[in-house]
VONU-256834 format. One line per 8 residues: number of its first residue (from 1); their letters; for each residue x, y, z negated of N, C-alpha, C, O, CB. Coordinates in pm, 1 decimal, padded with zeros to 6 digits. Glycine has a CB too. Layout:
BEGIN
NUM) A) X Y Z X Y Z X Y Z X Y Z X Y Z | ...
REM end
This chain:
BEGIN
1) MSTRPGSQ) 02734.9 -04793.5 -15551.2 02796.6 -04861.5 -15619.2 02767.0 -04851.6 -15768.0 02714.0 -04751.1 -15815.4 02910.4 -04840.2 -15585.6 | 02799.7 -04950.9 -15836.9 02820.6 -04915.7 -15980.7 02927.3 -04961.4 -16062.6 02998.4 -05054.9 -16025.6 02719.8 -04950.4 -16045.6 | 02945.4 -04899.1 -16178.3 03029.6 -04869.4 -16263.5 03028.5 -04941.2 -16411.9 02914.7 -04951.0 -16457.9 03016.7 -04740.3 -16266.6 | 03108.2 -04980.6 -16475.1 03086.2 -05046.8 -16631.5 03081.9 -04954.3 -16693.0 03140.8 -04851.4 -16659.8 03184.1 -05138.4 -16700.6 | 02991.7 -04968.7 -16828.5 03007.2 -04843.7 -16916.1 03075.2 -04786.4 -16983.6 03132.8 -04844.0 -17075.8 02959.5 -04832.3 -16973.7 | 03088.9 -04671.4 -16963.1 03205.0 -04600.4 -17039.6 03328.4 -04594.9 -16965.5 03432.6 -04574.0 -17027.6 03237.4 -04668.1 -17170.6 | 03330.4 -04614.3 -16813.9 03417.9 -04567.2 -16678.7 03407.5 -04480.0 -16661.1 03315.9 -04432.3 -16728.1 03409.4 -04604.8 -16564.1 | 03470.8 -04388.6 -16576.5 03433.9 -04281.5 -16486.3 03420.5 -04298.8 -16391.6 03476.7 -04388.7 -16329.1 03488.3 -04197.9 -16474.2
9) PPGERAGP) 03335.2 -04212.8 -16343.3 03272.3 -04222.8 -16139.1 03383.6 -04169.1 -16098.9 03459.2 -04080.1 -16137.8 03110.3 -04110.2 -16058.1 | 03373.2 -04292.4 -15953.7 03535.3 -04217.5 -15865.3 03528.6 -04064.2 -15875.9 03435.0 -03984.5 -15868.8 03547.3 -04251.1 -15661.6 | 03669.8 -04050.2 -15896.7 03704.0 -03891.3 -15811.8 03730.8 -03829.3 -15977.6 03809.8 -03735.3 -15987.1 03524.7 -03788.4 -15686.3 | 03649.4 -03894.9 -16135.2 03697.8 -03791.5 -16219.5 03775.7 -03857.1 -16274.0 03752.0 -03975.6 -16250.4 03618.1 -03720.3 -16303.3 | 03910.6 -03835.8 -16375.0 04019.4 -03828.6 -16443.2 03937.7 -03845.5 -16637.0 03847.1 -03793.1 -16701.6 04110.7 -03660.1 -16384.5 | 04033.4 -03941.3 -16654.2 03993.4 -03922.3 -16821.8 04105.6 -03873.0 -16869.8 04220.2 -03883.8 -16826.4 03952.8 -04059.0 -16915.1 | 04054.9 -03804.7 -16984.9 04197.8 -03779.1 -17078.6 04180.9 -03622.5 -17033.2 04101.2 -03592.9 -16944.2 04380.4 -03877.8 -17023.3 | 04270.6 -03512.2 -17107.9 04294.8 -03400.4 -17059.3 04368.2 -03389.6 -16941.9 04440.9 -03471.1 -16885.0 04342.4 -03338.5 -17141.6
17) PGRSAGLP) 04334.8 -03267.4 -16913.3 04399.6 -03213.6 -16786.0 04518.4 -03212.6 -16783.0 04566.4 -03150.4 -16877.8 04372.3 -03096.6 -16752.2 | 04620.5 -03272.7 -16685.5 04755.3 -03277.8 -16647.9 04797.8 -03365.3 -16700.8 04920.6 -03372.6 -16697.6 04829.5 -03182.7 -16665.5 | 04726.2 -03469.4 -16771.3 04827.6 -03556.5 -16838.4 04830.1 -03688.8 -16759.0 04714.3 -03696.3 -16717.9 04792.0 -03582.4 -16996.3 | 04869.3 -03753.2 -16732.3 04878.3 -03866.7 -16597.3 04820.0 -03994.2 -16687.6 04840.9 -04010.5 -16807.8 05075.0 -03903.4 -16517.1 | 04743.0 -04079.1 -16601.8 04720.0 -04197.3 -16632.7 04814.5 -04321.3 -16709.4 04877.4 -04389.1 -16628.2 04686.3 -04224.7 -16527.2 | 04820.9 -04334.8 -16760.5 04912.7 -04493.7 -16811.0 05026.4 -04414.4 -16943.5 05100.6 -04473.5 -17022.0 05049.5 -04589.3 -16620.4 | 05009.4 -04303.7 -16932.5 05156.5 -04295.3 -17060.3 05110.2 -04279.5 -17144.6 04987.6 -04270.1 -17148.3 05272.8 -04192.4 -17071.6 | 05176.6 -04270.6 -17237.5 05142.7 -04281.4 -17381.3 05135.7 -04102.1 -17425.1 05167.7 -04002.4 -17360.5 05280.3 -04387.1 -17475.3
25) PPAERGAT) 05071.7 -04121.7 -17580.2 05025.3 -03961.8 -17607.7 05184.4 -03875.8 -17635.9 05266.5 -03945.2 -17695.9 04900.4 -03950.5 -17779.5 | 05224.0 -03754.1 -17602.8 05359.0 -03707.8 -17609.5 05419.2 -03697.7 -17765.6 05522.4 -03633.9 -17786.1 05361.4 -03566.4 -17537.3 | 05359.3 -03754.2 -17856.6 05423.5 -03771.4 -18021.0 05483.4 -03959.6 -17986.4 05575.2 -04013.0 -18048.7 05243.9 -03749.8 -18197.5 | 05420.4 -04011.5 -17900.3 05473.2 -04155.0 -17913.1 05621.4 -04159.6 -17768.5 05717.3 -04233.2 -17745.5 05301.8 -04289.6 -17876.2 | 05566.6 -04045.9 -17710.4 05705.3 -04089.3 -17566.6 05870.4 -04001.7 -17649.8 05974.7 -03991.3 -17585.3 05642.6 -03955.7 -17327.3 | 05858.9 -03959.8 -17769.3 05996.5 -03935.0 -17765.6 06001.2 -03738.6 -17791.0 05899.1 -03677.3 -17822.3 06064.2 -04006.7 -17592.8 | 06130.5 -03672.4 -17770.8 06165.4 -03528.8 -17809.8 06245.6 -03525.4 -17668.6 06290.7 -03628.9 -17619.6 06260.8 -03495.9 -17974.8 | 06260.7 -03391.5 -17604.0 06369.1 -03338.4 -17513.6 06470.1 -03322.8 -17595.1 06421.7 -03257.5 -17687.6 06342.7 -03211.9 -17439.7
33) AIPDRVVA) 06560.8 -03338.6 -17614.3 06659.8 -03277.2 -17723.9 06790.3 -03137.9 -17602.5 06853.9 -03162.6 -17500.1 06777.9 -03470.9 -17818.0 | 06780.4 -03037.5 -17663.6 06829.7 -02928.7 -17507.8 06952.3 -02895.1 -17629.8 06935.3 -02848.7 -17742.6 06683.6 -02738.6 -17421.3 | 07068.1 -02933.0 -17568.2 07203.1 -02903.6 -17638.0 07229.6 -02752.5 -17682.1 07197.1 -02670.4 -17596.4 07319.3 -02944.7 -17539.5 | 07259.6 -02723.4 -17748.7 07311.7 -02570.4 -17816.2 07395.2 -02503.9 -17721.8 07407.8 -02381.6 -17726.0 07406.6 -02580.9 -17959.9 | 07463.3 -02586.2 -17622.2 07537.7 -02483.1 -17543.8 07420.3 -02453.9 -17371.8 07441.1 -02370.0 -17284.2 07733.3 -02568.5 -17509.0 | 07322.3 -02542.0 -17377.2 07269.4 -02526.7 -17281.8 07148.0 -02354.9 -17299.3 07113.5 -02262.1 -17226.2 07207.9 -02683.7 -17260.4 | 07123.4 -02402.8 -17449.7 07055.7 -02301.2 -17502.4 07132.4 -02179.4 -17508.4 07071.7 -02082.7 -17462.4 07009.6 -02335.4 -17622.7 | 07272.1 -02151.3 -17560.8 07341.2 -02038.0 -17516.0 07345.6 -01994.4 -17388.4 07318.6 -01875.7 -17370.0 07451.0 -02047.4 -17545.0
41) RIAARAAR) 07370.2 -02054.8 -17306.1 07381.0 -02004.7 -17136.4 07276.4 -01901.2 -17108.9 07288.9 -01786.2 -17066.9 07349.3 -02137.4 -17018.0 | 07115.9 -02004.8 -17160.0 06957.1 -01938.8 -17115.2 06989.8 -01798.2 -17201.7 06952.4 -01695.9 -17144.4 06779.3 -02048.8 -17185.6 | 07033.4 -01786.2 -17289.5 07065.3 -01674.5 -17441.4 07152.8 -01525.3 -17334.0 07150.6 -01403.3 -17317.8 07238.2 -01789.2 -17615.0 | 07204.9 -01622.8 -17298.3 07316.4 -01511.5 -17200.4 07299.4 -01480.1 -17093.5 07396.2 -01439.1 -17029.5 07440.4 -01544.4 -17171.0 | 07201.4 -01485.4 -17047.5 07138.1 -01454.0 -16902.1 07060.7 -01377.0 -16940.6 07095.9 -01259.1 -16935.9 07071.8 -01557.6 -16813.0 | 06912.0 -01411.5 -16999.1 06865.2 -01334.8 -17053.3 06922.6 -01203.4 -17140.3 06880.1 -01091.2 -17113.0 06810.2 -01404.1 -17098.6 | 07003.4 -01219.7 -17227.0 07062.9 -01096.2 -17262.0 07155.4 -01034.1 -17160.1 07194.6 -00931.1 -17215.0 07132.7 -01113.9 -17382.1 | 07227.8 -01044.9 -17004.2 07189.5 -00939.2 -16933.7 07092.0 -00892.8 -16880.0 07105.4 -00778.2 -16837.2 07234.4 -00932.2 -16873.1
49) TAQSRRAA) 07034.3 -00922.1 -16871.8 06824.0 -00921.6 -16859.7 06868.3 -00782.4 -16898.7 06924.5 -00680.9 -16857.4 06670.7 -01041.3 -17002.5 | 06801.7 -00845.5 -17016.4 06781.5 -00712.2 -17111.6 06855.9 -00622.5 -17169.5 06806.4 -00531.4 -17235.8 06734.7 -00733.2 -17202.9 | 07004.8 -00639.4 -17148.7 07128.1 -00503.1 -17137.8 07054.1 -00482.3 -17023.7 06943.2 -00455.7 -17070.2 07327.6 -00523.6 -17119.6 | 07045.1 -00477.5 -16906.2 07009.6 -00388.3 -16786.0 06945.9 -00349.5 -16811.0 06973.0 -00229.8 -16821.0 06983.7 -00408.4 -16679.2 | 06768.7 -00388.4 -16858.0 06667.2 -00316.2 -16861.0 06626.3 -00210.0 -16979.2 06567.9 -00103.7 -16958.2 06583.8 -00401.8 -16844.3 | 06683.5 -00276.8 -17155.1 06636.7 -00167.7 -17179.3 06784.5 -00097.6 -17293.4 06785.1 -00047.1 -17405.6 06467.6 -00195.6 -17244.4 | 06880.3 -00125.6 -17204.3 06980.4 -00021.1 -17183.9 07034.6 00067.1 -17127.2 07104.9 00161.8 -17162.4 07032.0 -00036.0 -17184.6 | 06979.4 00012.4 -16990.5 07060.2 00102.0 -16855.7 07176.7 00072.2 -16826.4 07258.6 00151.3 -16779.6 07081.8 00246.7 -16869.8
57) VPPDRSGP) 07201.2 -00075.9 -16857.4 07363.4 -00117.4 -16852.0 07319.5 -00182.2 -16695.0 07225.9 -00262.1 -16692.9 07443.4 -00255.8 -17005.6 | 07385.0 -00148.0 -16572.2 07376.2 -00171.9 -16429.1 07465.4 -00321.8 -16433.6 07578.8 -00339.0 -16478.3 07448.4 -00030.2 -16325.2 | 07352.6 -00443.8 -16357.7 07441.0 -00541.3 -16364.9 07525.7 -00546.6 -16287.7 07485.8 -00650.5 -16235.0 07401.3 -00637.1 -16365.4 | 07625.2 -00519.2 -16225.2 07706.7 -00516.7 -16122.3 07873.5 -00554.8 -16260.7 07889.9 -00555.2 -16382.7 07683.8 -00328.8 -16009.4 | 07965.5 -00582.4 -16122.3 08059.6 -00646.7 -16212.4 08190.7 -00521.8 -16290.9 08286.7 -00540.8 -16365.6 08137.3 -00776.6 -16103.4 | 08133.1 -00399.5 -16228.8 08264.5 -00312.7 -16233.2 08194.8 -00185.7 -16417.5 08242.7 -00081.9 -16463.0 08286.8 -00189.1 -16003.7 | 08098.4 -00252.7 -16453.9 08003.8 -00186.7 -16545.9 08070.4 -00285.7 -16672.1 08150.2 -00374.6 -16642.2 07812.5 -00200.9 -16500.9 | 08022.9 -00257.6 -16838.8 08024.5 -00360.3 -16937.1 08048.7 -00511.0 -16899.7 08018.7 -00556.4 -16789.3 07903.6 -00351.3 -16999.9
65) AAPSASAV) 08096.9 -00573.9 -16985.7 08187.4 -00735.0 -16975.9 08050.5 -00777.7 -16961.0 07966.2 -00701.4 -17008.2 08301.3 -00819.0 -17129.4 | 08011.9 -00879.9 -16907.3 07901.9 -00995.4 -16971.3 07835.9 -01023.0 -17085.6 07916.7 -01096.5 -17142.3 07941.7 -01094.7 -16972.6 | 07735.9 -01012.2 -17162.4 07690.8 -01074.7 -17297.0 07732.7 -01215.2 -17299.7 07735.0 -01293.3 -17204.6 07533.3 -01067.9 -17319.8 | 07769.6 -01239.5 -17437.9 07823.6 -01406.1 -17464.9 07729.8 -01424.4 -17537.6 07655.6 -01334.9 -17578.2 07972.6 -01453.2 -17537.8 | 07719.6 -01550.3 -17565.7 07608.9 -01599.7 -17621.7 07620.2 -01749.9 -17711.3 07662.1 -01844.3 -17644.4 07516.6 -01607.9 -17505.0 | 07587.2 -01777.9 -17852.6 07629.2 -01923.1 -17909.5 07471.2 -01927.6 -17961.1 07399.3 -01830.0 -17982.8 07780.7 -01938.2 -18048.6 | 07434.6 -02080.1 -17976.0 07338.8 -02064.0 -17998.3 07338.7 -02215.1 -18130.5 07426.1 -02296.7 -18101.5 07252.5 -02046.8 -17855.2 | 07278.7 -02243.0 -18223.7 07266.1 -02385.8 -18258.9 07086.0 -02415.5 -18333.5 07014.0 -02366.7 -18420.6 07412.4 -02419.4 -18386.2
73) VRSGTVRL) 07081.7 -02547.9 -18211.0 06935.5 -02591.4 -18272.2 06914.7 -02673.0 -18363.6 07004.4 -02756.9 -18372.4 06857.7 -02642.4 -18193.3 | 06810.3 -02686.4 -18456.1 06778.3 -02756.3 -18566.6 06657.3 -02773.6 -18602.4 06611.0 -02697.6 -18687.5 06829.1 -02715.5 -18656.0 | 06588.5 -02862.4 -18554.6 06471.0 -02918.6 -18579.7 06356.6 -02790.1 -18493.7 06256.8 -02731.5 -18535.7 06456.7 -02944.3 -18765.9 | 06402.3 -02787.1 -18408.8 06317.9 -02728.6 -18310.0 06339.9 -02576.6 -18301.5 06284.6 -02487.6 -18236.8 06173.4 -02760.6 -18340.9 | 06408.1 -02578.4 -18361.4 06393.5 -02414.7 -18421.4 06531.7 -02358.4 -18394.0 06619.1 -02414.4 -18460.3 06356.2 -02398.1 -18606.9 | 06571.5 -02267.2 -18317.5 06706.5 -02194.5 -18301.4 06775.5 -02066.0 -18331.3 06705.0 -01965.1 -18329.7 06721.1 -02192.6 -18204.4 | 06886.8 -02055.3 -18354.9 06941.4 -01942.7 -18403.0 07043.3 -01869.1 -18353.1 07150.8 -01922.4 -18380.7 06970.6 -01963.0 -18500.8 | 07054.3 -01773.3 -18294.0 07109.8 -01730.5 -18203.8 07211.8 -01623.7 -18168.8 07173.7 -01508.8 -18146.3 07038.8 -01721.6 -18162.4
81) HLAMDLPY) 07346.4 -01659.0 -18163.2 07382.7 -01491.4 -18228.3 07467.0 -01416.4 -18048.9 07538.8 -01479.5 -17971.4 07561.4 -01506.6 -18428.7 | 07424.2 -01280.9 -18037.1 07512.5 -01222.8 -17886.6 07583.0 -01114.6 -17941.4 07547.9 -01036.6 -18029.8 07411.1 -01158.2 -17739.7 | 07691.0 -01120.6 -17874.7 07795.6 -01037.0 -17836.0 07770.2 -00958.4 -17692.3 07765.6 -01000.3 -17576.7 07921.0 -01125.4 -17831.3 | 07756.5 -00833.4 -17746.6 07743.9 -00763.5 -17567.2 07817.9 -00609.8 -17603.0 07870.9 -00571.0 -17707.1 07521.6 -00732.1 -17487.4 | 07796.7 -00539.3 -17467.1 07896.8 -00389.3 -17524.6 07742.9 -00274.6 -17442.8 07673.9 -00288.9 -17341.8 08146.9 -00362.4 -17400.0 | 07746.5 -00203.4 -17516.9 07606.6 -00119.5 -17452.2 07655.6 00065.9 -17438.9 07725.3 00132.5 -17515.4 07437.2 -00142.8 -17597.8 | 07591.2 00102.4 -17321.1 07624.2 00227.1 -17255.6 07634.7 00344.0 -17392.4 07560.1 00321.4 -17487.7 07493.3 00264.9 -17129.7 | 07727.3 00466.6 -17398.9 07696.7 00587.9 -17513.3 07675.6 00686.5 -17421.3 07738.0 00728.6 -17323.9 07821.5 00634.0 -17630.6
89) PTDIPHAC) 07580.1 00711.3 -17471.6 07506.4 00769.2 -17584.0 07417.1 00670.5 -17574.5 07389.2 00653.0 -17455.9 07451.3 00918.0 -17580.5 | 07332.3 00563.5 -17679.3 07205.0 00553.6 -17694.3 07133.8 00526.7 -17825.2 07184.5 00523.0 -17937.3 07176.4 00471.5 -17616.3 | 07032.8 00512.3 -17797.9 06930.6 00476.9 -17920.0 07023.6 00319.0 -18034.3 06939.4 00243.1 -18082.3 06733.7 00408.0 -17814.4 | 07140.6 00289.7 -18061.0 07199.4 00153.7 -18060.2 07075.6 00053.1 -18137.9 07031.8 -00042.5 -18073.9 07361.8 00156.7 -18150.2 | 07020.9 00082.9 -18285.6 06921.1 00051.9 -18298.7 06784.9 -00016.6 -18254.1 06729.9 -00118.7 -18295.4 06924.9 00107.7 -18315.0 | 06746.5 00082.1 -18147.5 06647.8 00100.6 -18104.9 06684.8 -00033.2 -17996.7 06621.8 -00135.1 -18024.7 06616.6 00254.9 -18066.3 | 06765.9 -00042.9 -17893.9 06838.8 -00068.9 -17789.1 06851.4 -00258.9 -17811.8 06838.0 -00357.5 -17739.3 06993.0 00036.4 -17796.0 | 06888.0 -00229.2 -17970.7 06956.1 -00346.5 -18005.8 06816.9 -00451.2 -18044.0 06826.6 -00568.8 -18009.1 07074.6 -00313.0 -18141.9
97) QRIQHDVA) 06697.9 -00408.8 -18110.6 06616.8 -00422.6 -18152.7 06503.5 -00519.6 -18034.2 06451.6 -00630.9 -18042.4 06598.6 -00294.1 -18203.9 | 06500.9 -00387.3 -17905.6 06453.2 -00447.5 -17774.9 06501.9 -00593.7 -17718.2 06447.6 -00702.9 -17701.8 06491.2 -00349.9 -17673.6 | 06611.6 -00547.6 -17700.2 06687.3 -00683.4 -17675.1 06652.0 -00784.6 -17732.2 06561.3 -00852.8 -17684.4 06809.3 -00685.8 -17702.6 | 06713.7 -00818.3 -17846.1 06634.5 -00923.5 -17984.1 06520.1 -00999.6 -17923.6 06519.7 -01116.5 -17885.2 06553.1 -00822.2 -18130.2 | 06409.1 -00898.3 -17922.3 06298.2 -00923.4 -17892.9 06276.2 -00989.0 -17699.4 06198.5 -01074.2 -17656.3 06229.9 -00780.9 -17941.7 | 06361.9 -00920.0 -17638.6 06355.8 -00987.7 -17526.0 06403.0 -01122.1 -17497.8 06360.6 -01204.3 -17416.4 06403.8 -00921.5 -17453.9 | 06494.7 -01128.4 -17577.0 06584.6 -01268.0 -17549.5 06563.1 -01366.1 -17620.9 06607.9 -01476.0 -17588.2 06721.1 -01260.2 -17564.1 | 06468.2 -01343.7 -17767.9 06395.3 -01500.5 -17816.0 06269.1 -01480.3 -17756.1 06194.8 -01576.7 -17774.8 06372.9 -01539.7 -17999.8
105) ERVTELTG) 06203.8 -01360.9 -17670.6 06107.1 -01426.1 -17633.0 06134.8 -01496.4 -17472.5 06066.6 -01595.0 -17444.5 05991.5 -01328.6 -17648.1 | 06232.9 -01445.7 -17371.2 06247.8 -01544.2 -17265.2 06299.7 -01708.6 -17327.8 06251.1 -01814.5 -17288.2 06365.6 -01473.8 -17155.6 | 06370.9 -01700.1 -17396.5 06498.8 -01852.2 -17501.5 06355.1 -01918.5 -17521.3 06352.3 -02036.8 -17487.4 06626.3 -01800.1 -17727.1 | 06253.1 -01874.0 -17562.3 06137.4 -01970.9 -17624.7 06053.2 -01963.5 -17479.6 06013.6 -02078.8 -17462.6 06038.1 -01901.5 -17791.2 | 06022.5 -01907.8 -17404.2 05965.4 -01926.2 -17235.5 06024.6 -02065.1 -17178.2 05971.6 -02167.0 -17133.7 06031.4 -01784.2 -17118.1 | 06163.2 -02022.4 -17199.9 06206.6 -02149.7 -17111.5 06234.5 -02243.5 -17161.4 06281.6 -02331.2 -17088.9 06301.6 -02144.4 -17037.3 | 06218.9 -02272.5 -17314.3 06270.3 -02416.9 -17372.6 06265.1 -02493.7 -17434.8 06318.3 -02602.6 -17456.7 06328.7 -02437.0 -17399.5 | 06096.4 -02351.3 -17514.3 05993.8 -02392.5 -17568.8 06011.1 -02452.0 -17745.2 05934.4 -02506.1 -17824.8 05949.5 -02494.8 -17464.8
113) LEVGEVTL) 06161.8 -02404.7 -17748.9 06167.6 -02395.5 -17874.2 06161.2 -02257.3 -17965.3 06152.9 -02147.3 -17910.7 06270.4 -02457.2 -17891.2 | 06166.5 -02275.5 -18133.4 06107.9 -02142.8 -18180.4 06244.6 -02088.3 -18239.8 06306.1 -02138.3 -18334.0 05969.7 -02154.5 -18299.3 | 06283.3 -01966.9 -18160.4 06399.1 -01864.5 -18206.0 06373.1 -01778.6 -18394.8 06321.1 -01672.5 -18429.4 06389.3 -01718.5 -18056.3 | 06410.3 -01841.6 -18438.1 06397.9 -01794.3 -18583.8 06519.1 -01662.9 -18610.1 06514.8 -01580.4 -18701.4 06429.7 -01943.1 -18695.1 | 06579.8 -01668.7 -18547.4 06722.5 -01555.2 -18557.9 06765.6 -01476.1 -18426.8 06747.2 -01538.9 -18322.5 06871.9 -01645.1 -18597.7 | 06801.4 -01392.5 -18418.9 06854.8 -01370.1 -18293.0 06987.9 -01216.1 -18374.9 06968.1 -01098.7 -18405.9 06689.5 -01317.4 -18146.5 | 07068.4 -01274.9 -18377.7 07178.9 -01166.2 -18456.5 07240.0 -01111.7 -18291.4 07248.0 -01156.4 -18177.0 07338.3 -01268.3 -18594.1 | 07266.6 -01014.2 -18351.3 07322.2 -00913.6 -18219.6 07479.3 -00820.9 -18282.9 07488.1 -00736.5 -18372.1 07160.5 -00765.6 -18172.7
121) TVRRLVTA) 07589.4 -00882.4 -18190.4 07675.6 -00760.0 -18251.7 07719.1 -00654.1 -18153.2 07701.1 -00712.2 -18046.2 07809.1 -00812.9 -18317.6 | 07768.0 -00527.3 -18122.7 07806.6 -00432.5 -18010.5 07944.8 -00471.2 -18018.9 08019.1 -00443.2 -18113.0 07774.5 -00265.6 -18027.4 | 07973.4 -00531.3 -17925.1 08178.9 -00520.1 -17880.7 08229.5 -00423.7 -17894.9 08334.5 -00412.9 -17958.2 08242.3 -00535.8 -17735.6 | 08147.3 -00293.9 -17820.4 08181.4 -00205.0 -17794.2 08090.0 -00136.0 -17713.0 08009.5 -00192.7 -17639.1 08281.7 -00221.9 -17762.2 | 08106.8 00044.5 -17731.5 08054.5 00147.6 -17704.9 08105.5 00207.3 -17520.9 08214.6 00254.3 -17488.6 08098.6 00237.9 -17838.2 | 08011.2 00188.6 -17450.8 08080.9 00215.4 -17291.2 08026.7 00355.9 -17269.8 07915.2 00404.6 -17288.6 08022.5 00095.5 -17146.6 | 08166.2 00415.9 -17214.5 08076.2 00549.4 -17142.7 08110.9 00543.3 -17029.7 08198.0 00469.3 -16984.0 08096.7 00702.2 -17186.8 | 08029.0 00641.2 -16958.5 08034.2 00637.7 -16813.7 08199.8 00609.2 -16762.2 08242.3 00511.7 -16700.1 07970.7 00789.2 -16756.9
129) ADANRGRV) 08270.3 00722.4 -16808.1 08431.0 00675.7 -16774.3 08462.9 00583.4 -16791.2 08525.1 00535.8 -16696.2 08527.8 00721.2 -16823.8 | 08446.4 00486.1 -16923.2 08463.7 00376.6 -16903.9 08417.5 00279.0 -16774.8 08485.6 00192.8 -16719.2 08427.0 00348.9 -17002.0 | 08305.8 00312.9 -16750.9 08266.2 00166.5 -16672.8 08291.4 00260.4 -16526.6 08203.3 00218.6 -16451.5 08062.6 00077.7 -16707.7 | 08355.1 00346.4 -16466.6 08445.3 00411.8 -16357.4 08535.5 00394.2 -16357.3 08601.0 00407.4 -16253.9 08459.1 00515.9 -16339.1 | 08589.1 00355.4 -16469.6 08756.9 00273.3 -16452.9 08791.8 00182.9 -16406.0 08770.5 00099.2 -16493.8 08819.6 00233.1 -16540.3 | 08854.5 00108.3 -16285.0 08875.0 00032.6 -16261.9 08797.9 -00016.1 -16135.6 08811.9 -00128.8 -16087.9 08879.3 -00009.6 -16356.8 | 08678.6 00122.3 -16064.5 08650.7 00110.0 -15945.5 08752.2 00132.7 -15838.4 08827.8 00225.5 -15867.1 08556.5 00178.6 -15932.2 | 08777.1 00074.3 -15720.8 08826.0 00176.6 -15619.4 08748.0 00222.7 -15536.4 08664.2 00170.5 -15462.9 08918.2 00140.0 -15547.2
137) R) 08792.8 00361.3 -15558.7 08770.2 00473.8 -15472.1 08790.6 00501.5 -15335.7 08759.8 00611.5 -15289.7 08822.0 00551.1 -15513.7
REM end
């Protein structure tokens, strides 16, 4: 079997791996826009996970209220604002720093957006007595 000069032998693909034949380069295809509210929902879920891991808050319904989040996306960069409860006693600055880092990392991983800023507001400190209040015994 003969091939034309410059063509690939059968079974070999031209171009970088993972790129389908016939598609224009990514810069020519356009951009994917992720709405602020979608990024905020991703951040809120990431904050809930980070809250349970970093601040030893169980992710059940009887504990602190779920974290809330808002996001502003501009030019591929996102600013996040989180609000959540933390257990008392805890090392608040350390827990907040770890949660901010975890949320930024997860949002970047899932969206591809660069997280420029994560602000975190601690709504309230929850004691074990507060967490047990409202539980049916």
